[in-house]
ChimeraX commands (.cxc) that place a marker at each C-alpha (Angstrom):
marker #1 position -106.36,-3.34,-38.61 radius 0.5
marker #1 position -108.37,-1.50,-35.93 radius 0.5
marker #1 position -107.21,1.88,-34.72 radius 0.5
marker #1 position -106.72,0.52,-31.19 radius 0.5
marker #1 position -104.31,-2.23,-32.30 radius 0.5
marker #1 position -102.41,0.20,-34.48 radius 0.5
marker #1 position -102.09,2.61,-31.57 radius 0.5
marker #1 position -100.75,-0.13,-29.25 radius 0.5
marker #1 position -98.18,-1.33,-31.82 radius 0.5
marker #1 position -96.89,2.24,-32.34 radius 0.5
marker #1 position -96.54,2.69,-28.57 radius 0.5
marker #1 position -94.49,-0.51,-28.22 radius 0.5
marker #1 position -92.18,0.53,-31.10 radius 0.5
marker #1 position -91.57,3.93,-29.50 radius 0.5
marker #1 position -90.76,2.25,-26.18 radius 0.5
marker #1 position -88.22,-0.01,-27.83 radius 0.5
marker #1 position -86.57,2.92,-29.66 radius 0.5
marker #1 position -86.49,4.96,-26.45 radius 0.5
marker #1 position -84.75,2.09,-24.53 radius 0.5
marker #1 position -82.21,1.68,-27.32 radius 0.5
marker #1 position -81.49,5.38,-27.30 radius 0.5
marker #1 position -81.00,5.36,-23.54 radius 0.5
marker #1 position -78.59,2.45,-23.79 radius 0.5
marker #1 position -76.61,4.22,-26.51 radius 0.5
marker #1 position -76.57,7.38,-24.44 radius 0.5
marker #1 position -75.16,5.57,-21.42 radius 0.5
marker #1 position -72.51,3.90,-23.55 radius 0.5
marker #1 position -71.50,7.23,-25.05 radius 0.5
marker #1 position -71.42,8.92,-21.67 radius 0.5
marker #1 position -69.51,6.09,-20.07 radius 0.5
marker #1 position -67.20,5.91,-23.04 radius 0.5
marker #1 position -66.70,9.65,-22.85 radius 0.5
marker #1 position -65.98,9.41,-19.17 radius 0.5
marker #1 position -63.52,6.62,-19.81 radius 0.5
marker #1 position -61.82,8.67,-22.49 radius 0.5
marker #1 position -61.68,11.64,-20.14 radius 0.5
marker #1 position -60.59,9.72,-17.07 radius 0.5
marker #1 position -57.93,7.39,-18.50 radius 0.5
marker #1 position -55.56,10.16,-19.71 radius 0.5
marker #1 position -55.82,11.80,-16.29 radius 0.5
marker #1 position -54.93,8.56,-14.55 radius 0.5
marker #1 position -51.94,8.05,-16.88 radius 0.5
marker #1 position -50.72,11.58,-16.30 radius 0.5
marker #1 position -51.16,11.15,-12.57 radius 0.5
marker #1 position -49.13,7.94,-12.60 radius 0.5
marker #1 position -46.30,9.62,-14.50 radius 0.5
marker #1 position -46.27,12.50,-12.05 radius 0.5
marker #1 position -46.17,10.14,-9.10 radius 0.5
marker #1 position -43.16,8.25,-10.55 radius 0.5
marker #1 position -41.27,11.23,-11.97 radius 0.5
marker #1 position -38.07,10.26,-10.03 radius 0.5
marker #1 position -37.76,6.89,-11.71 radius 0.5
marker #1 position -39.76,6.98,-14.98 radius 0.5
marker #1 position -39.85,9.48,-17.81 radius 0.5
marker #1 position -42.10,9.37,-20.89 radius 0.5
marker #1 position -41.41,10.21,-24.48 radius 0.5
marker #1 position -44.24,11.62,-26.60 radius 0.5
marker #1 position -45.64,8.92,-28.85 radius 0.5
marker #1 position -43.13,6.34,-27.52 radius 0.5
marker #1 position -42.60,3.94,-24.64 radius 0.5
marker #1 position -41.64,5.01,-21.17 radius 0.5
marker #1 position -37.87,5.34,-20.53 radius 0.5
marker #1 position -36.51,4.13,-17.21 radius 0.5
marker #1 position -34.02,6.45,-15.54 radius 0.5
marker #1 position -31.81,5.81,-12.49 radius 0.5
marker #1 position -31.21,8.28,-9.71 radius 0.5
marker #1 position -28.21,8.41,-7.33 radius 0.5
marker #1 position -30.45,7.04,-4.60 radius 0.5
marker #1 position -30.83,3.82,-6.62 radius 0.5
marker #1 position -27.03,3.21,-6.84 radius 0.5
marker #1 position -25.84,0.87,-4.06 radius 0.5
marker #1 position -23.12,2.30,-1.82 radius 0.5
marker #1 position -20.16,-0.09,-1.50 radius 0.5
marker #1 position -19.39,-1.24,1.99 radius 0.5
marker #1 position -16.28,0.44,3.46 radius 0.5
marker #1 position -13.21,-1.76,3.48 radius 0.5
marker #1 position -10.62,-1.92,6.23 radius 0.5
marker #1 position -7.03,-2.72,5.18 radius 0.5
marker #1 position -5.92,-6.09,6.49 radius 0.5
marker #1 position -3.22,-6.02,9.16 radius 0.5
marker #1 position -0.88,-7.73,6.71 radius 0.5
marker #1 position -1.13,-4.76,4.33 radius 0.5
marker #1 position 1.78,-2.84,5.85 radius 0.5
marker #1 position 4.45,-1.22,3.77 radius 0.5
marker #1 position 7.74,-3.00,3.26 radius 0.5
marker #1 position 9.50,-0.02,4.77 radius 0.5
marker #1 position 7.44,-0.18,7.97 radius 0.5
marker #1 position 8.00,-3.93,8.26 radius 0.5
marker #1 position 11.73,-3.48,7.75 radius 0.5
marker #1 position 11.86,-0.72,10.34 radius 0.5
marker #1 position 10.04,-2.88,12.89 radius 0.5
marker #1 position 12.55,-5.69,12.31 radius 0.5
marker #1 position 15.69,-3.58,12.84 radius 0.5
marker #1 position 17.56,-4.72,15.98 radius 0.5
marker #1 position 17.87,-2.12,18.68 radius 0.5
marker #1 position 21.15,-0.34,19.25 radius 0.5
marker #1 position 23.06,-2.14,22.04 radius 0.5
marker #1 position 22.87,-0.64,25.50 radius 0.5
marker #1 position 25.90,1.29,26.76 radius 0.5
marker #1 position 27.17,1.89,23.24 radius 0.5
marker #1 position 28.12,5.56,23.60 radius 0.5
marker #1 position 26.20,8.61,22.50 radius 0.5
marker #1 position 26.16,11.26,19.79 radius 0.5
marker #1 position 27.18,10.72,16.19 radius 0.5
marker #1 position 29.02,7.39,16.04 radius 0.5
marker #1 position 29.55,3.93,14.59 radius 0.5
marker #1 position 28.54,1.00,16.79 radius 0.5
marker #1 position 29.91,-2.49,16.15 radius 0.5
marker #1 position 28.41,-5.31,18.22 radius 0.5
marker #1 position 30.62,-8.41,18.14 radius 0.5
marker #1 position 28.04,-10.84,19.49 radius 0.5
marker #1 position 25.46,-9.91,16.84 radius 0.5
marker #1 position 28.04,-9.18,14.14 radius 0.5
marker #1 position 26.18,-5.99,13.21 radius 0.5
marker #1 position 27.03,-2.33,12.62 radius 0.5
marker #1 position 24.86,0.76,13.23 radius 0.5
marker #1 position 25.55,4.23,11.81 radius 0.5
marker #1 position 24.01,6.70,14.23 radius 0.5
marker #1 position 23.48,10.42,13.81 radius 0.5
marker #1 position 23.09,12.94,16.62 radius 0.5
marker #1 position 19.88,12.38,18.54 radius 0.5
marker #1 position 20.42,8.59,18.36 radius 0.5
marker #1 position 18.89,8.42,14.87 radius 0.5
marker #1 position 19.91,5.17,13.17 radius 0.5
marker #1 position 20.59,5.99,9.53 radius 0.5
marker #1 position 21.81,2.53,8.56 radius 0.5
marker #1 position 22.34,-0.88,10.12 radius 0.5
marker #1 position 23.53,-4.11,8.53 radius 0.5
marker #1 position 25.23,-7.46,9.27 radius 0.5
marker #1 position 29.01,-7.75,9.02 radius 0.5
marker #1 position 31.73,-10.36,9.46 radius 0.5
marker #1 position 34.22,-9.55,12.20 radius 0.5
marker #1 position 37.26,-11.42,13.47 radius 0.5
marker #1 position 37.44,-15.12,14.15 radius 0.5
marker #1 position 39.98,-14.32,16.85 radius 0.5
marker #1 position 39.77,-12.42,20.12 radius 0.5
marker #1 position 41.84,-9.46,18.96 radius 0.5
marker #1 position 39.43,-6.52,19.42 radius 0.5
marker #1 position 38.52,-5.33,22.88 radius 0.5
marker #1 position 35.13,-3.70,23.58 radius 0.5
marker #1 position 35.34,0.03,24.19 radius 0.5
marker #1 position 35.48,3.44,22.53 radius 0.5
marker #1 position 37.66,4.27,19.51 radius 0.5
marker #1 position 37.85,6.91,16.77 radius 0.5
marker #1 position 38.47,6.70,13.05 radius 0.5
marker #1 position 42.25,7.12,12.62 radius 0.5
marker #1 position 42.69,7.00,8.85 radius 0.5
marker #1 position 40.97,6.05,5.59 radius 0.5
marker #1 position 42.29,4.28,2.50 radius 0.5
marker #1 position 40.05,3.66,-0.51 radius 0.5
marker #1 position 42.06,0.70,-1.82 radius 0.5
marker #1 position 44.12,-1.52,0.50 radius 0.5
marker #1 position 46.05,-4.79,0.46 radius 0.5
marker #1 position 45.71,-7.58,3.01 radius 0.5
marker #1 position 48.53,-7.74,5.58 radius 0.5
marker #1 position 49.65,-11.09,4.16 radius 0.5
marker #1 position 49.26,-9.96,0.55 radius 0.5
marker #1 position 46.58,-12.60,-0.01 radius 0.5
marker #1 position 44.12,-10.18,-1.53 radius 0.5
marker #1 position 42.70,-6.66,-1.65 radius 0.5
marker #1 position 39.80,-4.72,-0.14 radius 0.5
marker #1 position 38.21,-1.32,-0.68 radius 0.5
marker #1 position 36.96,1.55,1.53 radius 0.5
marker #1 position 39.24,0.74,4.46 radius 0.5
marker #1 position 38.36,2.83,7.55 radius 0.5
marker #1 position 40.92,2.18,10.31 radius 0.5
marker #1 position 39.93,2.66,13.95 radius 0.5
marker #1 position 42.17,0.30,15.97 radius 0.5
marker #1 position 45.33,-1.83,15.91 radius 0.5
marker #1 position 45.37,-5.55,16.57 radius 0.5
marker #1 position 48.37,-7.55,17.71 radius 0.5
marker #1 position 50.48,-6.07,14.95 radius 0.5
marker #1 position 48.21,-4.91,12.13 radius 0.5
marker #1 position 45.57,-2.19,11.77 radius 0.5
marker #1 position 41.90,-3.08,12.27 radius 0.5
marker #1 position 39.19,-1.34,10.31 radius 0.5
marker #1 position 35.95,-1.57,8.40 radius 0.5
marker #1 position 36.22,-2.47,4.70 radius 0.5
marker #1 position 34.46,-4.28,1.86 radius 0.5
marker #1 position 34.55,-8.08,1.60 radius 0.5
marker #1 position 38.09,-8.84,0.33 radius 0.5
marker #1 position 38.88,-10.36,-3.05 radius 0.5
marker #1 position 41.64,-12.88,-3.44 radius 0.5
marker #1 position 44.42,-12.33,-5.96 radius 0.5
marker #1 position 42.28,-14.02,-8.61 radius 0.5
marker #1 position 39.54,-11.42,-8.04 radius 0.5
marker #1 position 37.10,-13.77,-6.31 radius 0.5
marker #1 position 35.17,-12.60,-3.23 radius 0.5
marker #1 position 36.31,-14.40,-0.09 radius 0.5
marker #1 position 32.77,-14.82,1.19 radius 0.5
marker #1 position 29.15,-14.40,0.11 radius 0.5
marker #1 position 26.62,-11.84,1.25 radius 0.5
marker #1 position 24.61,-14.60,2.94 radius 0.5
marker #1 position 27.62,-15.35,5.19 radius 0.5
marker #1 position 27.60,-11.85,6.68 radius 0.5
marker #1 position 26.59,-12.00,10.33 radius 0.5
marker #1 position 29.24,-14.67,10.98 radius 0.5
marker #1 position 32.80,-13.90,12.15 radius 0.5
marker #1 position 35.10,-14.86,9.27 radius 0.5
marker #1 position 37.94,-12.31,9.12 radius 0.5
marker #1 position 41.42,-12.35,10.57 radius 0.5
marker #1 position 40.82,-9.14,12.50 radius 0.5
marker #1 position 38.93,-6.48,10.50 radius 0.5
marker #1 position 35.20,-5.94,9.96 radius 0.5
marker #1 position 34.00,-7.04,6.53 radius 0.5
marker #1 position 31.02,-5.32,4.91 radius 0.5
marker #1 position 29.05,-5.78,1.70 radius 0.5
marker #1 position 30.26,-3.14,-0.73 radius 0.5
marker #1 position 27.21,-0.76,-0.62 radius 0.5
marker #1 position 27.44,-0.77,3.19 radius 0.5
marker #1 position 31.20,-0.22,3.05 radius 0.5
marker #1 position 30.63,2.83,0.84 radius 0.5
marker #1 position 27.94,4.14,3.22 radius 0.5
marker #1 position 30.27,3.89,6.22 radius 0.5
marker #1 position 33.12,5.45,4.21 radius 0.5
marker #1 position 30.91,8.45,3.43 radius 0.5
marker #1 position 29.53,8.64,6.98 radius 0.5
marker #1 position 32.84,8.55,8.85 radius 0.5
marker #1 position 35.48,11.27,8.43 radius 0.5
marker #1 position 38.63,10.93,10.48 radius 0.5
marker #1 position 37.77,11.52,14.13 radius 0.5
marker #1 position 34.33,9.86,14.01 radius 0.5
marker #1 position 33.58,7.93,17.20 radius 0.5
marker #1 position 33.47,4.13,17.05 radius 0.5
marker #1 position 32.04,2.08,19.90 radius 0.5
marker #1 position 32.63,-1.67,20.07 radius 0.5
marker #1 position 30.40,-3.85,22.27 radius 0.5
marker #1 position 30.91,-7.44,23.29 radius 0.5
marker link #1:1,2 radius 0.2
marker link #1:2,3 radius 0.2
marker link #1:3,4 radius 0.2
marker link #1:4,5 radius 0.2
marker link #1:5,6 radius 0.2
marker link #1:6,7 radius 0.2
marker link #1:7,8 radius 0.2
marker link #1:8,9 radius 0.2
marker link #1:9,10 radius 0.2
marker link #1:10,11 radius 0.2
marker link #1:11,12 radius 0.2
marker link #1:12,13 radius 0.2
marker link #1:13,14 radius 0.2
marker link #1:14,15 radius 0.2
marker link #1:15,16 radius 0.2
marker link #1:16,17 radius 0.2
marker link #1:17,18 radius 0.2
marker link #1:18,19 radius 0.2
marker link #1:19,20 radius 0.2
marker link #1:20,21 radius 0.2
marker link #1:21,22 radius 0.2
marker link #1:22,23 radius 0.2
marker link #1:23,24 radius 0.2
marker link #1:24,25 radius 0.2
marker link #1:25,26 radius 0.2
marker link #1:26,27 radius 0.2
marker link #1:27,28 radius 0.2
marker link #1:28,29 radius 0.2
marker link #1:29,30 radius 0.2
marker link #1:30,31 radius 0.2
marker link #1:31,32 radius 0.2
marker link #1:32,33 radius 0.2
marker link #1:33,34 radius 0.2
marker link #1:34,35 radius 0.2
marker link #1:35,36 radius 0.2
marker link #1:36,37 radius 0.2
marker link #1:37,38 radius 0.2
marker link #1:38,39 radius 0.2
marker link #1:39,40 radius 0.2
marker link #1:40,41 radius 0.2
marker link #1:41,42 radius 0.2
marker link #1:42,43 radius 0.2
marker link #1:43,44 radius 0.2
marker link #1:44,45 radius 0.2
marker link #1:45,46 radius 0.2
marker link #1:46,47 radius 0.2
marker link #1:47,48 radius 0.2
marker link #1:48,49 radius 0.2
marker link #1:49,50 radius 0.2
marker link #1:50,51 radius 0.2
marker link #1:51,52 radius 0.2
marker link #1:52,53 radius 0.2
marker link #1:53,54 radius 0.2
marker link #1:54,55 radius 0.2
marker link #1:55,56 radius 0.2
marker link #1:56,57 radius 0.2
marker link #1:57,58 radius 0.2
marker link #1:58,59 radius 0.2
marker link #1:59,60 radius 0.2
marker link #1:60,61 radius 0.2
marker link #1:61,62 radius 0.2
marker link #1:62,63 radius 0.2
marker link #1:63,64 radius 0.2
marker link #1:64,65 radius 0.2
marker link #1:65,66 radius 0.2
marker link #1:66,67 radius 0.2
marker link #1:67,68 radius 0.2
marker link #1:68,69 radius 0.2
marker link #1:69,70 radius 0.2
marker link #1:70,71 radius 0.2
marker link #1:71,72 radius 0.2
marker link #1:72,73 radius 0.2
marker link #1:73,74 radius 0.2
marker link #1:74,75 radius 0.2
marker link #1:75,76 radius 0.2
marker link #1:76,77 radius 0.2
marker link #1:77,78 radius 0.2
marker link #1:78,79 radius 0.2
marker link #1:79,80 radius 0.2
marker link #1:80,81 radius 0.2
marker link #1:81,82 radius 0.2
marker link #1:82,83 radius 0.2
marker link #1:83,84 radius 0.2
marker link #1:84,85 radius 0.2
marker link #1:85,86 radius 0.2
marker link #1:86,87 radius 0.2
marker link #1:87,88 radius 0.2
marker link #1:88,89 radius 0.2
marker link #1:89,90 radius 0.2
marker link #1:90,91 radius 0.2
marker link #1:91,92 radius 0.2
marker link #1:92,93 radius 0.2
marker link #1:93,94 radius 0.2
marker link #1:94,95 radius 0.2
marker link #1:95,96 radius 0.2
marker link #1:96,97 radius 0.2
marker link #1:97,98 radius 0.2
marker link #1:98,99 radius 0.2
marker link #1:99,100 radius 0.2
marker link #1:100,101 radius 0.2
marker link #1:101,102 radius 0.2
marker link #1:102,103 radius 0.2
marker link #1:103,104 radius 0.2
marker link #1:104,105 radius 0.2
marker link #1:105,106 radius 0.2
marker link #1:106,107 radius 0.2
marker link #1:107,108 radius 0.2
marker link #1:108,109 radius 0.2
marker link #1:109,110 radius 0.2
marker link #1:110,111 radius 0.2
marker link #1:111,112 radius 0.2
marker link #1:112,113 radius 0.2
marker link #1:113,114 radius 0.2
marker link #1:114,115 radius 0.2
marker link #1:115,116 radius 0.2
marker link #1:116,117 radius 0.2
marker link #1:117,118 radius 0.2
marker link #1:118,119 radius 0.2
marker link #1:119,120 radius 0.2
marker link #1:120,121 radius 0.2
marker link #1:121,122 radius 0.2
marker link #1:122,123 radius 0.2
marker link #1:123,124 radius 0.2
marker link #1:124,125 radius 0.2
marker link #1:125,126 radius 0.2
marker link #1:126,127 radius 0.2
marker link #1:127,128 radius 0.2
marker link #1:128,129 radius 0.2
marker link #1:129,130 radius 0.2
marker link #1:130,131 radius 0.2
marker link #1:131,132 radius 0.2
marker link #1:132,133 radius 0.2
marker link #1:133,134 radius 0.2
marker link #1:134,135 radius 0.2
marker link #1:135,136 radius 0.2
marker link #1:136,137 radius 0.2
marker link #1:137,138 radius 0.2
marker link #1:138,139 radius 0.2
marker link #1:139,140 radius 0.2
marker link #1:140,141 radius 0.2
marker link #1:141,142 radius 0.2
marker link #1:142,143 radius 0.2
marker link #1:143,144 radius 0.2
marker link #1:144,145 radius 0.2
marker link #1:145,146 radius 0.2
marker link #1:146,147 radius 0.2
marker link #1:147,148 radius 0.2
marker link #1:148,149 radius 0.2
marker link #1:149,150 radius 0.2
marker link #1:150,151 radius 0.2
marker link #1:151,152 radius 0.2
marker link #1:152,153 radius 0.2
marker link #1:153,154 radius 0.2
marker link #1:154,155 radius 0.2
marker link #1:155,156 radius 0.2
marker link #1:156,157 radius 0.2
marker link #1:157,158 radius 0.2
marker link #1:158,159 radius 0.2
marker link #1:159,160 radius 0.2
marker link #1:160,161 radius 0.2
marker link #1:161,162 radius 0.2
marker link #1:162,163 radius 0.2
marker link #1:163,164 radius 0.2
marker link #1:164,165 radius 0.2
marker link #1:165,166 radius 0.2
marker link #1:166,167 radius 0.2
marker link #1:167,168 radius 0.2
marker link #1:168,169 radius 0.2
marker link #1:169,170 radius 0.2
marker link #1:170,171 radius 0.2
marker link #1:171,172 radius 0.2
marker link #1:172,173 radius 0.2
marker link #1:173,174 radius 0.2
marker link #1:174,175 radius 0.2
marker link #1:175,176 radius 0.2
marker link #1:176,177 radius 0.2
marker link #1:177,178 radius 0.2
marker link #1:178,179 radius 0.2
marker link #1:179,180 radius 0.2
marker link #1:180,181 radius 0.2
marker link #1:181,182 radius 0.2
marker link #1:182,183 radius 0.2
marker link #1:183,184 radius 0.2
marker link #1:184,185 radius 0.2
marker link #1:185,186 radius 0.2
marker link #1:186,187 radius 0.2
marker link #1:187,188 radius 0.2
marker link #1:188,189 radius 0.2
marker link #1:189,190 radius 0.2
marker link #1:190,191 radius 0.2
marker link #1:191,192 radius 0.2
marker link #1:192,193 radius 0.2
marker link #1:193,194 radius 0.2
marker link #1:194,195 radius 0.2
marker link #1:195,196 radius 0.2
marker link #1:196,197 radius 0.2
marker link #1:197,198 radius 0.2
marker link #1:198,199 radius 0.2
marker link #1:199,200 radius 0.2
marker link #1:200,201 radius 0.2
marker link #1:201,202 radius 0.2
marker link #1:202,203 radius 0.2
marker link #1:203,204 radius 0.2
marker link #1:204,205 radius 0.2
marker link #1:205,206 radius 0.2
marker link #1:206,207 radius 0.2
marker link #1:207,208 radius 0.2
marker link #1:208,209 radius 0.2
marker link #1:209,210 radius 0.2
marker link #1:210,211 radius 0.2
marker link #1:211,212 radius 0.2
marker link #1:212,213 radius 0.2
marker link #1:213,214 radius 0.2
marker link #1:214,215 radius 0.2
marker link #1:215,216 radius 0.2
marker link #1:216,217 radius 0.2
marker link #1:217,218 radius 0.2
marker link #1:218,219 radius 0.2
marker link #1:219,220 radius 0.2
marker link #1:220,221 radius 0.2
marker link #1:221,222 radius 0.2
marker link #1:222,223 radius 0.2
marker link #1:223,224 radius 0.2
marker link #1:224,225 radius 0.2
marker link #1:225,226 radius 0.2
marker link #1:226,227 radius 0.2
marker link #1:227,228 radius 0.2
view
């Protein structure tokens, strides 16, 4: 082989080796840059999302929730029907009749067949339906409690009643408030559902808890006002 051809072949080989070295150098540099850049990008992403994502060394990312991510429930307004039973009952109580006296008193309205127990200041402490007389033997007006008898017998001996509070006299017999009478066999002469209807022969019949309440409310001398 001539020296010129050998010299040219050596030059071409060196050129090829030089190009290969350059390519390897670029790959290494680019690879190095990638290795250097990628961790920085990952760290930057974690920092940017630090409110919602946390990382665990050597493990997967753990999602966390902040208070800002929890939905706030819409405020609710109670429906108009959601009133207390006590408020509803109070709203349904009939008003005390007009011209029914003043001060601490018992009011008995014959047309409504209802009694009110009223404290000073016109505060109604109790009201309830009753059964008054079937006959016209009690005049409207003002009375007072005259006497009290815890256990009493009907004027015709047909039965008994309790918590008798006398405040007037009919044609010949006393008139008062008392519990629903029992006949001589011990049976009630009327039901609770029948209260509000005149059924007596002259007195004012009450369901027993109401009779006890009036008994406790009304010492002798308590004012009683009867309206038509």
